[in-house]
N, C-alpha and C positions, 0 to 999 in steps of 0.2 A: 504494499500499501504506499503509495507516494503521499508523503504529508511534511511539511517542513518542522513539525514539532517532534521532538523525540519520542518513541514509542517502545514499548516492550511486547516481546511475543509471550502469552502465557498459554497455559492448558487450562481448560474449564470444563466443567460438564454443564451443559445447557439443555434445556427441555423445549424441542420443538416438534411441530405435528409430523406425523407420517406423511402427510401430502407436502409439506414443505420438503422433507427430505426427498420424496420421490421425483418432485419438480426439479430440484438441484441435480439429481442424479440423471434424469432425462435430459435435461438442457446441456450438462456437460457432455454427455455421450454425444448428442446432436451436433455441437460444436466442434468437439474432437474428431469425430467422424471414426470409422473403423479400419483396420488394414486390411489386406488382402484375405487374410484368414477369418475375418469377421471380428476381431478382438478389437476392444476399446483401450487406448493408452491414456488414461486420464485418472489422476488421483482424486476421487469424489470425496474422501475425507478431507483432504486439502482444500477441495472446492467448498465446501461447507464452512470451514474457516475463514476462506476469503469472503464469501457471501456474507457472514455474519460481521466480519469487520468492517467491510464497505459499509453496511447497513449501520453501524455503530456509529462510523465517522460521518456519514451523511445525515444522521438523525441527532447529531452533536451529543453522544454519550457523555462526553466531559462535562458539559453544562449541566446535563440531568443528574449526574452523581454529585454535583456540587449543592444541590438542593435538598436540605434535611429532609423535607416533608415526603421526599420520594423513597426514605428508608422505612417508613410506617407501612 
């Protein structure tokens, strides 16, 4: 993720719907395409992380966590 602010890579357990995961996998496979043997060469777990990170940056997660009322 390109961002001028310093960032950290963390591992976290997050809860998402099965449909969201299915959509990430379907779209990642379509974008990557398959090889001549019909295999897809895309790491869908990495893609999940990328999608969540992009969402957090775009929705300004940093500002969200600075508001104490969001911890209730």
